[in-house]
LUMPA-197745 format. One record per residue (C-alpha): residue number from 1; x, y, z. Coordinates in steps of 0.1 Angstrom, whole numbers, plus 5000, padded with zeros to 4 digits. Example, Ala and Ser with C-alpha at 12.3 -4.5 7.8 and 13.67 -1.06 7.14 Angstrom:
<node><nr>1</nr><px>5123</px><py>4955</py><pz>5078</pz></node>
<node><nr>2</nr><px>5137</px><py>4989</py><pz>5071</pz></node>
This chain:
<node><nr>1</nr><px>2423</px><py>3361</py><pz>5533</pz></node>
<node><nr>2</nr><px>2433</px><py>3399</py><pz>5527</pz></node>
<node><nr>3</nr><px>2429</px><py>3398</py><pz>5485</pz></node>
<node><nr>4</nr><px>2461</px><py>3419</py><pz>5485</pz></node>
<node><nr>5</nr><px>2482</px><py>3395</py><pz>5505</pz></node>
<node><nr>6</nr><px>2464</px><py>3365</py><pz>5485</pz></node>
<node><nr>7</nr><px>2477</px><py>3379</py><pz>5453</pz></node>
<node><nr>8</nr><px>2514</px><py>3383</py><pz>5466</pz></node>
<node><nr>9</nr><px>2513</px><py>3347</py><pz>5475</pz></node>
<node><nr>10</nr><px>2502</px><py>3337</py><pz>5444</pz></node>
<node><nr>11</nr><px>2531</px><py>3357</py><pz>5428</pz></node>
<node><nr>12</nr><px>2555</px><py>3341</py><pz>5449</pz></node>
<node><nr>13</nr><px>2544</px><py>3311</py><pz>5439</pz></node>
<node><nr>14</nr><px>2544</px><py>3314</py><pz>5402</pz></node>
<node><nr>15</nr><px>2585</px><py>3325</py><pz>5408</pz></node>
<node><nr>16</nr><px>2592</px><py>3302</py><pz>5428</pz></node>
<node><nr>17</nr><px>2575</px><py>3276</py><pz>5405</pz></node>
<node><nr>18</nr><px>2592</px><py>3290</py><pz>5374</pz></node>
<node><nr>19</nr><px>2628</px><py>3286</py><pz>5390</pz></node>
<node><nr>20</nr><px>2615</px><py>3250</py><pz>5395</pz></node>
<node><nr>21</nr><px>2607</px><py>3247</py><pz>5363</pz></node>
<node><nr>22</nr><px>2640</px><py>3264</py><pz>5347</pz></node>
<node><nr>23</nr><px>2663</px><py>3237</py><pz>5372</pz></node>
<node><nr>24</nr><px>2644</px><py>3211</py><pz>5357</pz></node>
<node><nr>25</nr><px>2646</px><py>3217</py><pz>5324</pz></node>
<node><nr>26</nr><px>2687</px><py>3226</py><pz>5325</pz></node>
<node><nr>27</nr><px>2707</px><py>3203</py><pz>5305</pz></node>
<node><nr>28</nr><px>2724</px><py>3179</py><pz>5328</pz></node>
<node><nr>29</nr><px>2745</px><py>3167</py><pz>5303</pz></node>
<node><nr>30</nr><px>2757</px><py>3198</py><pz>5285</pz></node>
<node><nr>31</nr><px>2782</px><py>3197</py><pz>5256</pz></node>
<node><nr>32</nr><px>2815</px><py>3206</py><pz>5265</pz></node>
<node><nr>33</nr><px>2843</px><py>3218</py><pz>5243</pz></node>
<node><nr>34</nr><px>2879</px><py>3214</py><pz>5264</pz></node>
<node><nr>35</nr><px>2905</px><py>3242</py><pz>5255</pz></node>
<node><nr>36</nr><px>2932</px><py>3223</py><pz>5280</pz></node>
<node><nr>37</nr><px>2946</px><py>3194</py><pz>5286</pz></node>
<node><nr>38</nr><px>2939</px><py>3196</py><pz>5325</pz></node>
<node><nr>39</nr><px>2902</px><py>3205</py><pz>5320</pz></node>
<node><nr>40</nr><px>2901</px><py>3172</py><pz>5298</pz></node>
<node><nr>41</nr><px>2918</px><py>3150</py><pz>5325</pz></node>
<node><nr>42</nr><px>2892</px><py>3163</py><pz>5349</pz></node>
<node><nr>43</nr><px>2861</px><py>3155</py><pz>5328</pz></node>
<node><nr>44</nr><px>2870</px><py>3123</py><pz>5318</pz></node>
<node><nr>45</nr><px>2883</px><py>3115</py><pz>5350</pz></node>
<node><nr>46</nr><px>2850</px><py>3125</py><pz>5361</pz></node>
<node><nr>47</nr><px>2832</px><py>3101</py><pz>5341</pz></node>
<node><nr>48</nr><px>2820</px><py>3128</py><pz>5316</pz></node>
<node><nr>49</nr><px>2837</px><py>3115</py><pz>5282</pz></node>
<node><nr>50</nr><px>2806</px><py>3111</py><pz>5265</pz></node>
<node><nr>51</nr><px>2798</px><py>3147</py><pz>5270</pz></node>
<node><nr>52</nr><px>2829</px><py>3160</py><pz>5256</pz></node>
<node><nr>53</nr><px>2827</px><py>3169</py><pz>5222</pz></node>
<node><nr>54</nr><px>2861</px><py>3190</py><pz>5217</pz></node>
<node><nr>55</nr><px>2897</px><py>3189</py><pz>5228</pz></node>
<node><nr>56</nr><px>2931</px><py>3207</py><pz>5220</pz></node>
<node><nr>57</nr><px>2955</px><py>3188</py><pz>5200</pz></node>
<node><nr>58</nr><px>2975</px><py>3192</py><pz>5231</pz></node>
<node><nr>59</nr><px>2950</px><py>3169</py><pz>5247</pz></node>
<node><nr>60</nr><px>2967</px><py>3135</py><pz>5258</pz></node>
<node><nr>61</nr><px>2957</px><py>3120</py><pz>5289</pz></node>
<node><nr>62</nr><px>2941</px><py>3093</py><pz>5297</pz></node>
<node><nr>63</nr><px>2943</px><py>3077</py><pz>5268</pz></node>
<node><nr>64</nr><px>2906</px><py>3072</py><pz>5261</pz></node>
<node><nr>65</nr><px>2909</px><py>3105</py><pz>5247</pz></node>
<node><nr>66</nr><px>2933</px><py>3098</py><pz>5223</pz></node>
<node><nr>67</nr><px>2912</px><py>3070</py><pz>5209</pz></node>
<node><nr>68</nr><px>2879</px><py>3093</py><pz>5208</pz></node>
<node><nr>69</nr><px>2901</px><py>3115</py><pz>5186</pz></node>
<node><nr>70</nr><px>2914</px><py>3089</py><pz>5164</pz></node>
<node><nr>71</nr><px>2876</px><py>3082</py><pz>5157</pz></node>
<node><nr>72</nr><px>2863</px><py>3113</py><pz>5156</pz></node>
<node><nr>73</nr><px>2837</px><py>3115</py><pz>5181</pz></node>
<node><nr>74</nr><px>2862</px><py>3142</py><pz>5197</pz></node>
<node><nr>75</nr><px>2873</px><py>3171</py><pz>5170</pz></node>
<node><nr>76</nr><px>2903</px><py>3188</py><pz>5176</pz></node>
<node><nr>77</nr><px>2897</px><py>3226</py><pz>5184</pz></node>
<node><nr>78</nr><px>2931</px><py>3236</py><pz>5171</pz></node>
<node><nr>79</nr><px>2962</px><py>3240</py><pz>5200</pz></node>
<node><nr>80</nr><px>2964</px><py>3255</py><pz>5231</pz></node>
<node><nr>81</nr><px>2970</px><py>3288</py><pz>5219</pz></node>
<node><nr>82</nr><px>2955</px><py>3289</py><pz>5187</pz></node>
<node><nr>83</nr><px>2918</px><py>3275</py><pz>5184</pz></node>
<node><nr>84</nr><px>2899</px><py>3271</py><pz>5156</pz></node>
<node><nr>85</nr><px>2862</px><py>3293</py><pz>5167</pz></node>
<node><nr>86</nr><px>2843</px><py>3278</py><pz>5135</pz></node>
<node><nr>87</nr><px>2852</px><py>3244</py><pz>5146</pz></node>
<node><nr>88</nr><px>2838</px><py>3253</py><pz>5187</pz></node>
<node><nr>89</nr><px>2803</px><py>3268</py><pz>5163</pz></node>
<node><nr>90</nr><px>2802</px><py>3235</py><pz>5144</pz></node>
<node><nr>91</nr><px>2797</px><py>3218</py><pz>5179</pz></node>
<node><nr>92</nr><px>2777</px><py>3240</py><pz>5194</pz></node>
<node><nr>93</nr><px>2784</px><py>3237</py><pz>5230</pz></node>
<node><nr>94</nr><px>2768</px><py>3242</py><pz>5256</pz></node>
<node><nr>95</nr><px>2802</px><py>3249</py><pz>5279</pz></node>
<node><nr>96</nr><px>2837</px><py>3257</py><pz>5279</pz></node>
<node><nr>97</nr><px>2865</px><py>3249</py><pz>5298</pz></node>
<node><nr>98</nr><px>2901</px><py>3272</py><pz>5293</pz></node>
<node><nr>99</nr><px>2925</px><py>3278</py><pz>5318</pz></node>
<node><nr>100</nr><px>2953</px><py>3298</py><pz>5323</pz></node>
<node><nr>101</nr><px>2966</px><py>3339</py><pz>5316</pz></node>
<node><nr>102</nr><px>2977</px><py>3323</py><pz>5280</pz></node>
<node><nr>103</nr><px>2941</px><py>3320</py><pz>5269</pz></node>
<node><nr>104</nr><px>2926</px><py>3351</py><pz>5285</pz></node>
<node><nr>105</nr><px>2922</px><py>3365</py><pz>5246</pz></node>
<node><nr>106</nr><px>2903</px><py>3334</py><pz>5239</pz></node>
<node><nr>107</nr><px>2878</px><py>3333</py><pz>5264</pz></node>
<node><nr>108</nr><px>2868</px><py>3370</py><pz>5257</pz></node>
<node><nr>109</nr><px>2863</px><py>3360</py><pz>5219</pz></node>
<node><nr>110</nr><px>2841</px><py>3333</py><pz>5233</pz></node>
<node><nr>111</nr><px>2822</px><py>3351</py><pz>5256</pz></node>
<node><nr>112</nr><px>2816</px><py>3377</py><pz>5226</pz></node>
<node><nr>113</nr><px>2801</px><py>3354</py><pz>5207</pz></node>
<node><nr>114</nr><px>2775</px><py>3343</py><pz>5235</pz></node>
<node><nr>115</nr><px>2788</px><py>3308</py><pz>5251</pz></node>
<node><nr>116</nr><px>2795</px><py>3297</py><pz>5283</pz></node>
<node><nr>117</nr><px>2829</px><py>3295</py><pz>5293</pz></node>
<node><nr>118</nr><px>2846</px><py>3285</py><pz>5330</pz></node>
<node><nr>119</nr><px>2880</px><py>3298</py><pz>5332</pz></node>
<node><nr>120</nr><px>2905</px><py>3292</py><pz>5357</pz></node>
<node><nr>121</nr><px>2940</px><py>3303</py><pz>5366</pz></node>
<node><nr>122</nr><px>2947</px><py>3282</py><pz>5399</pz></node>
<node><nr>123</nr><px>2973</px><py>3295</py><pz>5422</pz></node>
<node><nr>124</nr><px>2972</px><py>3268</py><pz>5448</pz></node>
<node><nr>125</nr><px>2957</px><py>3230</py><pz>5456</pz></node>
<node><nr>126</nr><px>2931</px><py>3250</py><pz>5471</pz></node>
<node><nr>127</nr><px>2919</px><py>3264</py><pz>5440</pz></node>
<node><nr>128</nr><px>2925</px><py>3236</py><pz>5420</pz></node>
<node><nr>129</nr><px>2899</px><py>3217</py><pz>5439</pz></node>
<node><nr>130</nr><px>2876</px><py>3245</py><pz>5443</pz></node>
<node><nr>131</nr><px>2881</px><py>3240</py><pz>5400</pz></node>
<node><nr>132</nr><px>2874</px><py>3206</py><pz>5399</pz></node>
<node><nr>133</nr><px>2838</px><py>3210</py><pz>5421</pz></node>
<node><nr>134</nr><px>2826</px><py>3241</py><pz>5401</pz></node>
<node><nr>135</nr><px>2834</px><py>3220</py><pz>5368</pz></node>
<node><nr>136</nr><px>2818</px><py>3189</py><pz>5381</pz></node>
<node><nr>137</nr><px>2788</px><py>3209</py><pz>5392</pz></node>
<node><nr>138</nr><px>2783</px><py>3224</py><pz>5356</pz></node>
<node><nr>139</nr><px>2787</px><py>3190</py><pz>5339</pz></node>
<node><nr>140</nr><px>2761</px><py>3172</py><pz>5363</pz></node>
<node><nr>141</nr><px>2788</px><py>3153</py><pz>5379</pz></node>
<node><nr>142</nr><px>2786</px><py>3171</py><pz>5417</pz></node>
<node><nr>143</nr><px>2793</px><py>3133</py><pz>5437</pz></node>
<node><nr>144</nr><px>2817</px><py>3122</py><pz>5413</pz></node>
<node><nr>145</nr><px>2834</px><py>3157</py><pz>5417</pz></node>
<node><nr>146</nr><px>2832</px><py>3155</py><pz>5453</pz></node>
<node><nr>147</nr><px>2848</px><py>3118</py><pz>5459</pz></node>
<node><nr>148</nr><px>2874</px><py>3133</py><pz>5442</pz></node>
<node><nr>149</nr><px>2886</px><py>3157</py><pz>5456</pz></node>
<node><nr>150</nr><px>2883</px><py>3139</py><pz>5489</pz></node>
<node><nr>151</nr><px>2900</px><py>3110</py><pz>5474</pz></node>
<node><nr>152</nr><px>2926</px><py>3132</py><pz>5462</pz></node>
<node><nr>153</nr><px>2931</px><py>3152</py><pz>5498</pz></node>
<node><nr>154</nr><px>2933</px><py>3118</py><pz>5513</pz></node>
<node><nr>155</nr><px>2958</px><py>3109</py><pz>5493</pz></node>
<node><nr>156</nr><px>2984</px><py>3139</py><pz>5498</pz></node>
<node><nr>157</nr><px>2980</px><py>3139</py><pz>5532</pz></node>
<node><nr>158</nr><px>2994</px><py>3104</py><pz>5533</pz></node>
<node><nr>159</nr><px>3024</px><py>3112</py><pz>5519</pz></node>
<node><nr>160</nr><px>3025</px><py>3144</py><pz>5535</pz></node>
<node><nr>161</nr><px>3030</px><py>3118</py><pz>5568</pz></node>
<node><nr>162</nr><px>3055</px><py>3097</py><pz>5551</pz></node>
<node><nr>163</nr><px>3080</px><py>3129</py><pz>5547</pz></node>
<node><nr>164</nr><px>3073</px><py>3141</py><pz>5583</pz></node>
<node><nr>165</nr><px>3104</px><py>3136</py><pz>5596</pz></node>
<node><nr>166</nr><px>3129</px><py>3134</py><pz>5567</pz></node>
<node><nr>167</nr><px>3152</px><py>3171</py><pz>5558</pz></node>
<node><nr>168</nr><px>3139</px><py>3193</py><pz>5537</pz></node>
<node><nr>169</nr><px>3152</px><py>3193</py><pz>5500</pz></node>
<node><nr>170</nr><px>3162</px><py>3226</py><pz>5483</pz></node>
<node><nr>171</nr><px>3146</px><py>3224</py><pz>5450</pz></node>
<node><nr>172</nr><px>3151</px><py>3246</py><pz>5424</pz></node>
<node><nr>173</nr><px>3125</px><py>3236</py><pz>5396</pz></node>
<node><nr>174</nr><px>3131</px><py>3249</py><pz>5359</pz></node>
<node><nr>175</nr><px>3101</px><py>3254</py><pz>5338</pz></node>
<node><nr>176</nr><px>3124</px><py>3260</py><pz>5308</pz></node>
<node><nr>177</nr><px>3158</px><py>3269</py><pz>5304</pz></node>
<node><nr>178</nr><px>3157</px><py>3301</py><pz>5284</pz></node>
<node><nr>179</nr><px>3154</px><py>3327</py><pz>5304</pz></node>
<node><nr>180</nr><px>3159</px><py>3305</py><pz>5326</pz></node>
<node><nr>181</nr><px>3121</px><py>3303</py><pz>5338</pz></node>
<node><nr>182</nr><px>3108</px><py>3289</py><pz>5371</pz></node>
<node><nr>183</nr><px>3076</px><py>3297</py><pz>5393</pz></node>
<node><nr>184</nr><px>3071</px><py>3311</py><pz>5428</pz></node>
<node><nr>185</nr><px>3041</px><py>3312</py><pz>5455</pz></node>
<node><nr>186</nr><px>3012</px><py>3313</py><pz>5429</pz></node>
<node><nr>187</nr><px>3017</px><py>3279</py><pz>5415</pz></node>
<node><nr>188</nr><px>2999</px><py>3247</py><pz>5427</pz></node>
<node><nr>189</nr><px>3036</px><py>3233</py><pz>5422</pz></node>
<node><nr>190</nr><px>3048</px><py>3257</py><pz>5454</pz></node>
<node><nr>191</nr><px>3022</px><py>3232</py><pz>5474</pz></node>
<node><nr>192</nr><px>3034</px><py>3203</py><pz>5458</pz></node>
<node><nr>193</nr><px>3065</px><py>3205</py><pz>5467</pz></node>
<node><nr>194</nr><px>3064</px><py>3212</py><pz>5503</pz></node>
<node><nr>195</nr><px>3035</px><py>3178</py><pz>5503</pz></node>
<node><nr>196</nr><px>3068</px><py>3159</py><pz>5490</pz></node>
<node><nr>197</nr><px>3095</px><py>3176</py><pz>5515</pz></node>
<node><nr>198</nr><px>3109</px><py>3201</py><pz>5496</pz></node>
<node><nr>199</nr><px>3110</px><py>3239</py><pz>5499</pz></node>
<node><nr>200</nr><px>3113</px><py>3259</py><pz>5464</pz></node>
<node><nr>201</nr><px>3142</px><py>3283</py><pz>5463</pz></node>
<node><nr>202</nr><px>3120</px><py>3303</py><pz>5450</pz></node>
<node><nr>203</nr><px>3092</px><py>3302</py><pz>5476</pz></node>
<node><nr>204</nr><px>3099</px><py>3335</py><pz>5488</pz></node>
<node><nr>205</nr><px>3084</px><py>3353</py><pz>5456</pz></node>
<node><nr>206</nr><px>3054</px><py>3362</py><pz>5457</pz></node>
<node><nr>207</nr><px>3039</px><py>3353</py><pz>5416</pz></node>
<node><nr>208</nr><px>3039</px><py>3324</py><pz>5394</pz></node>
<node><nr>209</nr><px>3057</px><py>3319</py><pz>5366</pz></node>
<node><nr>210</nr><px>3082</px><py>3343</py><pz>5358</pz></node>
<node><nr>211</nr><px>3117</px><py>3348</py><pz>5346</pz></node>
<node><nr>212</nr><px>3152</px><py>3346</py><pz>5371</pz></node>
<node><nr>213</nr><px>3188</px><py>3342</py><pz>5362</pz></node>
<node><nr>214</nr><px>3210</px><py>3315</py><pz>5367</pz></node>
<node><nr>215</nr><px>3230</px><py>3336</py><pz>5389</pz></node>
<node><nr>216</nr><px>3200</px><py>3340</py><pz>5412</pz></node>
<node><nr>217</nr><px>3199</px><py>3299</py><pz>5410</pz></node>
<node><nr>218</nr><px>3233</px><py>3299</py><pz>5422</pz></node>
<node><nr>219</nr><px>3233</px><py>3326</py><pz>5449</pz></node>
<node><nr>220</nr><px>3200</px><py>3303</py><pz>5463</pz></node>
<node><nr>221</nr><px>3220</px><py>3271</py><pz>5459</pz></node>
<node><nr>222</nr><px>3193</px><py>3246</py><pz>5454</pz></node>
<node><nr>223</nr><px>3200</px><py>3207</py><pz>5466</pz></node>
<node><nr>224</nr><px>3182</px><py>3195</py><pz>5435</pz></node>
<node><nr>225</nr><px>3179</px><py>3209</py><pz>5401</pz></node>
<node><nr>226</nr><px>3144</px><py>3198</py><pz>5382</pz></node>
<node><nr>227</nr><px>3142</px><py>3202</py><pz>5342</pz></node>
<node><nr>228</nr><px>3116</px><py>3200</py><pz>5323</pz></node>
<node><nr>229</nr><px>3109</px><py>3171</py><pz>5292</pz></node>
<node><nr>230</nr><px>3078</px><py>3169</py><pz>5272</pz></node>
<node><nr>231</nr><px>3055</px><py>3141</py><pz>5258</pz></node>
<node><nr>232</nr><px>3055</px><py>3140</py><pz>5217</pz></node>
<node><nr>233</nr><px>3023</px><py>3119</py><pz>5214</pz></node>
<node><nr>234</nr><px>3023</px><py>3123</py><pz>5174</pz></node>
<node><nr>235</nr><px>3061</px><py>3111</py><pz>5174</pz></node>
<node><nr>236</nr><px>3059</px><py>3086</py><pz>5203</pz></node>
<node><nr>237</nr><px>3085</px><py>3099</py><pz>5221</pz></node>
<node><nr>238</nr><px>3101</px><py>3127</py><pz>5244</pz></node>
<node><nr>239</nr><px>3118</px><py>3159</py><pz>5234</pz></node>
<node><nr>240</nr><px>3124</px><py>3197</py><pz>5246</pz></node>
<node><nr>241</nr><px>3148</px><py>3175</py><pz>5267</pz></node>
<node><nr>242</nr><px>3181</px><py>3204</py><pz>5280</pz></node>
<node><nr>243</nr><px>3209</px><py>3185</py><pz>5277</pz></node>
<node><nr>244</nr><px>3225</px><py>3175</py><pz>5315</pz></node>
<node><nr>245</nr><px>3261</px><py>3187</py><pz>5300</pz></node>
<node><nr>246</nr><px>3240</px><py>3223</py><pz>5292</pz></node>
<node><nr>247</nr><px>3230</px><py>3226</py><pz>5330</pz></node>
<node><nr>248</nr><px>3263</px><py>3212</py><pz>5343</pz></node>
<node><nr>249</nr><px>3283</px><py>3235</py><pz>5328</pz></node>
<node><nr>250</nr><px>3264</px><py>3269</py><pz>5334</pz></node>
<node><nr>251</nr><px>3288</px><py>3297</py><pz>5348</pz></node>
<node><nr>252</nr><px>3285</px><py>3290</py><pz>5387</pz></node>
<node><nr>253</nr><px>3262</px><py>3260</py><pz>5386</pz></node>
<node><nr>254</nr><px>3298</px><py>3241</py><pz>5400</pz></node>
<node><nr>255</nr><px>3290</px><py>3258</py><pz>5432</pz></node>
<node><nr>256</nr><px>3258</px><py>3246</py><pz>5438</pz></node>
<node><nr>257</nr><px>3252</px><py>3217</py><pz>5461</pz></node>
<node><nr>258</nr><px>3226</px><py>3203</py><pz>5432</pz></node>
<node><nr>259</nr><px>3260</px><py>3200</py><pz>5409</pz></node>
<node><nr>260</nr><px>3280</px><py>3188</py><pz>5436</pz></node>
<node><nr>261</nr><px>3261</px><py>3158</py><pz>5444</pz></node>
<node><nr>262</nr><px>3251</px><py>3152</py><pz>5409</pz></node>
<node><nr>263</nr><px>3214</px><py>3157</py><pz>5415</pz></node>
<node><nr>264</nr><px>3200</px><py>3171</py><pz>5383</pz></node>
<node><nr>265</nr><px>3167</px><py>3151</py><pz>5372</pz></node>
<node><nr>266</nr><px>3142</px><py>3152</py><pz>5345</pz></node>
<node><nr>267</nr><px>3106</px><py>3154</py><pz>5353</pz></node>
<node><nr>268</nr><px>3077</px><py>3151</py><pz>5329</pz></node>
<node><nr>269</nr><px>3058</px><py>3184</py><pz>5325</pz></node>
<node><nr>270</nr><px>3028</px><py>3173</py><pz>5315</pz></node>
<node><nr>271</nr><px>3026</px><py>3153</py><pz>5348</pz></node>
<node><nr>272</nr><px>3038</px><py>3184</py><pz>5370</pz></node>
<node><nr>273</nr><px>3018</px><py>3207</py><pz>5353</pz></node>
<node><nr>274</nr><px>2983</px><py>3195</py><pz>5341</pz></node>
<node><nr>275</nr><px>2970</px><py>3204</py><pz>5375</pz></node>
<node><nr>276</nr><px>2939</px><py>3180</py><pz>5378</pz></node>
<node><nr>277</nr><px>2933</px><py>3142</py><pz>5390</pz></node>
<node><nr>278</nr><px>2970</px><py>3133</py><pz>5381</pz></node>
<node><nr>279</nr><px>2984</px><py>3159</py><pz>5409</pz></node>
<node><nr>280</nr><px>2986</px><py>3132</py><pz>5436</pz></node>
<node><nr>281</nr><px>3005</px><py>3112</py><pz>5409</pz></node>
<node><nr>282</nr><px>3028</px><py>3137</py><pz>5404</pz></node>
<node><nr>283</nr><px>3032</px><py>3145</py><pz>5443</pz></node>
<node><nr>284</nr><px>3041</px><py>3111</py><pz>5442</pz></node>
<node><nr>285</nr><px>3068</px><py>3114</py><pz>5418</pz></node>
<node><nr>286</nr><px>3079</px><py>3148</py><pz>5434</pz></node>
<node><nr>287</nr><px>3089</px><py>3131</py><pz>5468</pz></node>
<node><nr>288</nr><px>3105</px><py>3099</py><pz>5448</pz></node>
<node><nr>289</nr><px>3126</px><py>3122</py><pz>5434</pz></node>
<node><nr>290</nr><px>3136</px><py>3142</py><pz>5461</pz></node>
<node><nr>291</nr><px>3135</px><py>3113</py><pz>5486</pz></node>
<node><nr>292</nr><px>3148</px><py>3084</py><pz>5466</pz></node>
<node><nr>293</nr><px>3156</px><py>3064</py><pz>5495</pz></node>
<node><nr>294</nr><px>3124</px><py>3071</py><pz>5511</pz></node>
<node><nr>295</nr><px>3099</px><py>3068</py><pz>5484</pz></node>
<node><nr>296</nr><px>3096</px><py>3038</py><pz>5457</pz></node>
<node><nr>297</nr><px>3096</px><py>3052</py><pz>5422</pz></node>
<node><nr>298</nr><px>3057</px><py>3054</py><pz>5411</pz></node>
<node><nr>299</nr><px>3042</px><py>3036</py><pz>5386</pz></node>
<node><nr>300</nr><px>3030</px><py>3050</py><pz>5357</pz></node>
<node><nr>301</nr><px>3058</px><py>3073</py><pz>5354</pz></node>
<node><nr>302</nr><px>3086</px><py>3078</py><pz>5332</pz></node>
<node><nr>303</nr><px>3112</px><py>3050</py><pz>5347</pz></node>
<node><nr>304</nr><px>3145</px><py>3070</py><pz>5345</pz></node>
<node><nr>305</nr><px>3150</px><py>3106</py><pz>5354</pz></node>
<node><nr>306</nr><px>3186</px><py>3114</py><pz>5340</pz></node>
<node><nr>307</nr><px>3188</px><py>3114</py><pz>5305</pz></node>
<node><nr>308</nr><px>3219</px><py>3121</py><pz>5278</pz></node>
<node><nr>309</nr><px>3249</px><py>3141</py><pz>5283</pz></node>
<node><nr>310</nr><px>3257</px><py>3153</py><pz>5247</pz></node>
């Protein structure tokens, strides 16, 4: 064999061996800090519970994360916006997970400190599934992630088949009344509403969350209005409810189909807006809210939708 060719081949083999060695010694179970309730839910569902060393005070689900925070196995590193970087440094994580544009500054700060950060701003269910697969790979849970995504897709398809012959319901889903704020087509909620047999009345707006006006809501005339409530795990109850009276008495709302037919319901904000393993449950809940005569109220959700009129 020509010496130059032999030397070239030897160099190639050395490089290949180095790559394989690097792959083998890569930490198969990285220490992970989650700066997002959604990411925490994904990690626990993937079976990476023991790899999570830090999470936020907003991480309530599943119940095991509350247990882990109570025992101190998982350190609280702040809330969704205010992150304690000193605590993160003390945990020496191999990987940090973040999400939404609200955490972009946090991401920049963490990466500047040299941390590996996976950041997501999902705009559709397809992007949610891609996120789960990538997080699963990074956590060393690739098979679990593939199984999880496949199962979610099958369940969502089953829901969609059930609404095939049902009339579509025009939905105004309020993020909060201080605006009011809602969402357009660039949100997983858009896909979830469609799968549940609804039409987002703001679905022709190519943005995510945005501020609209009560006049515009009236003009678009929804058949149902969904208003959020939040679970306060610290107090053990619900908070942040917009009184039904406030919604019913907004100028012009008495002209909408939703008010005329008394179709104003609450929804669990954390369930609907955490785009992880529970989005299947959230979609089932939406199907029930939109078609209560054709779907049962799914187990594992709040048993009531109508709230206080005051």
